[in-house]
N, C-alpha and C positions, 0 to 999 in steps of 0.2 A: 036668772038671765035678764039683762036689761032691755029697755024698750028699743035702744039703738040697734041691738043685735037682732031683735025681732023684725024691725022695720027694714033691715038691709036686704036687698034683692039679690038672688044668685046671679053671678056674672054671666053675660051672654057669650055665645060661642065666639062672636066676633071680637070680644074683649079679651079672650084668652091669649096669653103670649104663645108664640110659636113653639117654644120649648115645652109648653104644657099640653100640646096636642099629641096624642099617642103616635108613636113612630109608624105603626102600620097605616094609620090614616094619612100621615104626612107623605109617605112614599106612594100611596095609591089614592089620591084625593077623589078620583072618579071611578070607582070599581065597576059600575054598570057600563060606562063608556068603554073600558078596557075589554070587557066581555064581548061587546058589540063588534069591536075591531077584530077580535079573534075569529068571530063567526064569519065576518066578511072575508078575511084571508082564507079561511077554510073553503068558503064558497068559490073563491077565485081559483084555488088549486083544483077543485073538482071540475070547474068549467074548462080549465086548461087540459085536464086529463081527458075529458070527454072530447075536446077538440082534437087532441092527438090521436085518440082512438078512431074518430071519424076520418081523419086524414089517412091513417093506416089502412082502414077498410077501403077507402076510395082508391088507394094505390093498388091494393090487392085485386079489386074488381077490374081495374084498368089492365093490369098485367095478365089476368086470367080470362077476362071476358070482353076486354076492350069497350067497357061501358062508357068511358069518357075519352074519346079520341082526341089526341093532342092537337092535331092539325086538320084542316079541311081537306077535301079531296083535291081541290085546286092546288093547295100548298104541297100536298104529297106528290102530285104530278110534276111540280116544279123540281122537287128534290129527287124524284125518281122517274125520269122520262120513260123508262121501260114499262112502268106500271101504266102510264097514260097511253102508251101505244098498244098495250094488250087489249084484246077484244072485251074482256070483262072489266077493264079499268083497274084491276088489282095487280099488285106487284107479284112477280114470280117468286115462288118459295125459294129461299136460299139453299134448301136441301135438295131441290130438283136437279137431277143430273141429266145433262144433255146426252143424247145418243152419240156413241163414237162415230167419227166420220168413216164411211165405208169406201174402200178403194174401188175405182171403176174396174169392172171386169170387161174384157174385150172378147167378143165372140165366144163367151163361155169360159175364157181363161183368166186367171188371176195374175197380178203383177208379182214378180219375184226379183230380188237383187242378185247380182253376180257374186259368186264366191270369191274371196280374196285369193290371188294366185299363190300366196305363201302357204295356204292351207290345203293345196291340192297335191295329191301324190299319184303315181302311176298305178294303174290296175293291170295293164298289159305290159309285156316286156319291151315293146317298141315305143311305149310312152304315148301312144295315140289316144288312149282312153284314161281319163283321170277322174278321181272322186276326192271329196274331202277326206282327211285322214281317218276320222272315226268311221265313216261309211266304207272307205276302202278296206280297212282292217276287218270289219264285219263281213264285207263281201267275200274277201279271201277265205275267211273261216267257212262261210256258207258254200263256196265253190269247192273247197276241200272236202267238206262233209258230203256234198253231192257226188263228187268223184269217188269217194270211198264206197258209195252205193252203185257205182257204175254209170252215173249221170254226169255228162260233161257240158258245162256251160260255155257259150260263145258270147262274150260281151260285145255288144254292137256299138253302143254310144253312151258316154257318160257326161261329164261337164261340157256344156256348150256356152260360149260367150254370146252376148247380144248380137255381135257381128256375124258369128256362125249361124245364128238363128235367122238372121236376115236372108241368108242364102236358102236355108231349109224351107222358109215360108214363102218368100216372094219369088225366088228363082224357080223353085219346083212348081209353084202355083202357075207361073207363066208357061213352063214346059208342058204341064198337063192341062192347060187351058181351064183351070178351075177358078170359080169365083171365090172371094175371100171367105164366105161362110162355109163353103164346101171344103176349102183347104183347112180351115180351123177345126174341122171335125177330126182331123188326123194329125195336125201340127199346130203348135201355138205360135202366135205372132211374136216377133222379137220383143223381149222385155217381159213376156208372159209365159215363159217356159219353165217347168220344174227343173230342166237340165241346167239352168243358170245357177241353181243353188249348190251344185256339186253333190247333191244327195240322191239324185235320180240316175238310174241306169237302165238301158234296154238290153234284155238278155235273150239269146237264142239257144237252140239246142244244137250242140256240135255234131250230133248224129242226124239231124234233120234240117240242114241249112235252108231248104226250100220254104220252110215255114217262118223264116226270119221276118219280123215286122209285119206279120200276117195274123189274122185272127185264128187261123188254123194252128197257130203255135199252141193253143190250149189243148190240142190232141196229143202233144208230145210228152215223152217221159219227163223231160226237164220241167215243163209247166206243172205236171202233176206233183212232182217232187217239191217245187216251189210252193204250190198251193198248200201242201201238207206241212212244210218245214220252215218256210221263210219267216214266219212270225217269231220263231225261236232265235233268229238272228236280227230281229228288229227291222225287217223289210216287209212292205205291204204293197199290193197292187194299187196304183194311183187311179186308174180308170176302169173299174169293173163294169159289167153290163148295167145299163140303166142308171149310170152315175148321175148325180144331181147337177153336175156342170153341163151335161148334155154333150160331152165329148165321146167320140166313138170308143167302143170297147177295145182296150189295148192290153191284152194278156201278157205282152212282153215288157211292159213299162212298170218298173218297180222303184220304190223310193225308201230311203232309210229314215226311220223315226226313232233312233235308239239313244238320243241324248236330248237335253233340254232345247238346244238351239234348233235342231232339226224338227222337233215336235212343234215348237212355237212357229217355225217358218211355215209349216203347212196348215196347222190347225187354227192358228190365229187368222190366217188369210181366209180360210173356209168359214170361220165364224162371222167374219165381216162381209161375206159375200151377199150381194143384193138379192 
């Protein structure tokens, strides 16, 4: 080996040609810097995940516990005047149901609509007494069953219009010099009579006409038969003793409740009574 070879120094890294640098080093000249960037990216994703989790938790708390009210009470009152006007200052619950409006009763009587003329049929041969078709059919069945037992009904009054009731209440009240409250104990004001419905009928005993429209009717055979058998034909007494409407006891007054419309007519009215 000559002295020139011994005295030659090894080339510095800066003096190496680029094609003499290993490929792995050329592609990743700063391996430590690359690792640092990866760690930073991982930390950012972790922070974003934690932020999303915190946001989700806050939404859950708001929906379930209202921990974070979105608006102030003043803003809520502007958006919902009903809440501001309530004594507690809080909005009424959307599920709160208001009580149904109750119809005005008058002197213990409830309002009833007139039956349509097209639905009325004769109960007596002279056509003076009419009922709705369903009620008339059942009444005839009941009268026939009673006659089979030797009991003969005397129908006294069926459907009455509001105009008819005007006479029954006001004219008779004047004739008997009764005040309105006293008259209402035995007769409803116009617009408030069950007879308007076409489902109510006053019944007498053909063998004891002196008891017609009298509380003594309850001593007749006709009443005793009705008391025992009327429910089988869907008839019931409207005003028994100590009835809740305060109307005088009327053993002669019976009403039909044998179909949906008749049942709703009477029992819905009673359920809304004040």
